[in-house]
Each structure stands twice: as C-alpha cells, then as structure tokens.
C-alpha positions as CSV (number, residue, x, y, z in Angstrom):
1,X,-1.1,15.5,14.6
2,X,-2.1,17.2,11.4
3,X,-2.7,15.4,8.2
4,X,0.7,14.1,6.8
5,X,1.0,13.1,3.2
6,X,3.8,11.5,1.0
7,X,3.6,10.9,-2.6
8,X,6.2,8.7,-4.4
9,X,6.5,7.8,-8.1
10,X,7.9,4.4,-8.3
11,X,9.6,2.9,-11.4
12,X,7.4,0.1,-12.9
13,X,9.8,-2.8,-12.7
14,X,10.6,-5.9,-10.7
15,X,12.4,-3.9,-8.0
16,X,9.3,-1.6,-7.4
17,X,7.8,-3.7,-4.5
18,X,11.0,-3.6,-2.4
19,X,11.6,0.1,-3.3
20,X,8.1,1.1,-2.3
21,X,8.3,-1.1,0.9
22,X,11.4,0.5,2.1
23,X,10.2,4.1,1.3
24,X,6.9,3.6,3.0
25,X,8.4,2.2,6.1
26,X,10.9,5.1,6.3
27,X,8.2,7.6,5.8
28,X,5.9,6.0,8.4
29,X,8.7,5.7,11.0
30,X,9.7,9.3,10.3
31,X,6.0,10.2,11.1
32,X,6.3,8.6,14.5
33,X,5.0,5.1,13.9
34,X,7.2,2.9,15.9
35,X,5.5,-0.5,16.4
36,X,7.6,-2.9,14.5
37,X,4.7,-5.5,13.9
38,X,2.5,-2.7,12.5
39,X,5.2,-1.4,10.3
40,X,5.9,-4.9,9.0
41,X,2.1,-5.3,8.2
42,X,2.1,-1.9,6.5
43,X,5.1,-3.0,4.5
44,X,3.3,-6.1,3.4
45,X,0.3,-4.1,2.3
46,X,2.5,-1.7,0.3
47,X,4.4,-4.6,-1.2
48,X,1.3,-6.5,-2.3
49,X,-0.3,-3.3,-3.8
50,X,2.8,-2.5,-5.8
51,X,3.4,-6.1,-6.9
52,X,-0.3,-6.2,-8.3
53,X,0.3,-2.9,-10.0
54,X,3.5,-4.2,-11.6
55,X,2.0,-7.5,-12.7
56,X,-1.4,-6.4,-13.7
57,X,-1.3,-2.6,-14.1
58,X,0.5,-0.4,-16.5
59,X,1.5,3.1,-17.2
60,X,2.9,5.1,-14.2
61,X,3.0,3.7,-10.7
62,X,2.3,6.1,-7.7
63,X,2.4,5.4,-4.0
64,X,0.6,7.7,-1.7
65,X,0.6,7.7,2.1
66,X,-1.7,9.7,4.3
67,X,-1.7,9.7,8.2
68,X,-4.0,11.5,10.6
69,X,-3.5,10.7,14.2
70,X,-3.4,6.9,14.2
71,X,-5.1,6.4,10.8
72,X,-3.1,5.6,7.8
73,X,-4.3,5.2,4.3
74,X,-2.0,3.7,1.7
75,X,-2.8,3.9,-2.0
76,X,-1.2,2.8,-5.2
77,X,-2.2,4.2,-8.6
78,X,-1.5,2.6,-12.0
79,X,-2.6,3.1,-15.6
80,X,-5.0,0.1,-15.8
81,X,-8.6,0.4,-15.2
82,X,-9.0,-3.2,-14.4
83,X,-10.3,-3.6,-10.9
84,X,-8.4,-6.1,-8.6
85,X,-10.4,-9.1,-7.3
86,X,-9.8,-11.8,-4.9
87,X,-8.9,-15.1,-6.6
88,X,-8.1,-18.6,-5.5
89,X,-4.3,-19.0,-4.8
90,X,-2.4,-20.9,-7.4
91,X,1.3,-21.2,-8.4
92,X,1.4,-17.7,-9.8
93,X,-0.1,-15.9,-6.9
94,X,-3.7,-15.1,-5.8
95,X,-2.8,-14.3,-2.0
96,X,-2.4,-10.5,-2.3
97,X,-6.0,-9.4,-1.8
98,X,-6.4,-11.9,1.1
99,X,-3.3,-10.6,2.8
100,X,-4.5,-7.0,2.3
101,X,-7.8,-7.9,3.8
102,X,-6.2,-9.6,6.7
103,X,-4.0,-6.7,7.5
104,X,-6.4,-3.8,7.0
105,X,-9.7,-2.3,7.9
106,X,-10.7,-2.5,4.2
107,X,-9.9,-1.5,0.7
108,X,-11.6,0.4,-2.2
109,X,-10.9,1.2,-5.8
110,X,-11.4,4.5,-7.5
111,X,-10.9,5.8,-11.1
112,X,-7.7,7.8,-11.2
113,X,-6.2,9.6,-14.2
114,X,-7.4,7.1,-16.8
115,X,-6.4,4.2,-14.6
116,X,-7.3,3.2,-11.1
117,X,-6.1,3.8,-7.5
118,X,-6.4,1.1,-4.8
119,X,-6.8,2.6,-1.3
120,X,-6.2,0.6,1.8
121,X,-7.1,1.8,5.4
122,X,-4.6,0.3,7.7
123,X,-5.6,-1.0,11.1
124,X,-4.9,1.8,13.6
125,X,-1.6,1.8,15.5
126,X,-0.8,3.9,18.6
127,X,1.8,6.4,17.7
128,X,5.2,5.9,19.2
129,X,4.5,2.5,20.6
130,X,7.2,0.0,20.5
131,X,6.6,-3.7,19.7
C-alpha cells in the first residue's frame, strides 16, 4: 500500500467529536481496515483528541489521518499552543490522555500554524482482518 492521507476540517463545536469519529472510521474502513475492535479503538482516540481540542484548544480544528501498510497516525490540530498533559481524573474529565496511551503506541505534540498538533501512532492492525 502506498501512503494514504485524509485531511478534514471539523467545526469547533460540541458535535465535533462525533463528526470526527464517524468520518475517521469511514475513511479507515475505506482504506481496508476491517477489524471492528481496532476501528473502535481508533474512533475512541479520534474522539478524545477532538474533545480535548474543543474543550481546551481554540481556532480551527483539523483532523489528519495517514496510513502506510498497517501503520496509522491520527493527528488533531487546534489554535492553542498549550500542550496537553495527563492529569488525575475528576468529575470534569482527565481520562483522555490515559485512554490515548492505552490504545496507541504513543503520542507527541508539535507546533503547528501558531497552535499545536497532537499526533498519535495507533497500534498496528492487519489490513482486511475481521474481528
């Protein structure tokens, strides 16, 4: 497989996580990723990234997907330069980074157009495998 990429600008509102989750799942399935458990995990990662961007970011919200063979990188960019950090869960949240860490090979943050972009390397999934 060659490198496949998708870029989606997502409205910065309460519906953004669900919109991004559905779009990412559709794109990944269209690229041949068929394992339902893996797609569900990818959807959780996308939802957490976008939720964090809506709650703590600002400006424009962009979702980027990149796949090469079984490797997938999901990234979300927003207008805030504040780097996300793991925190203790409370009534308002605090579980997002822990979920992302549990469902991925790792994550990084980079400066991006005056804000930041959070990149997450998803755990590899064999293409075309069913659950």
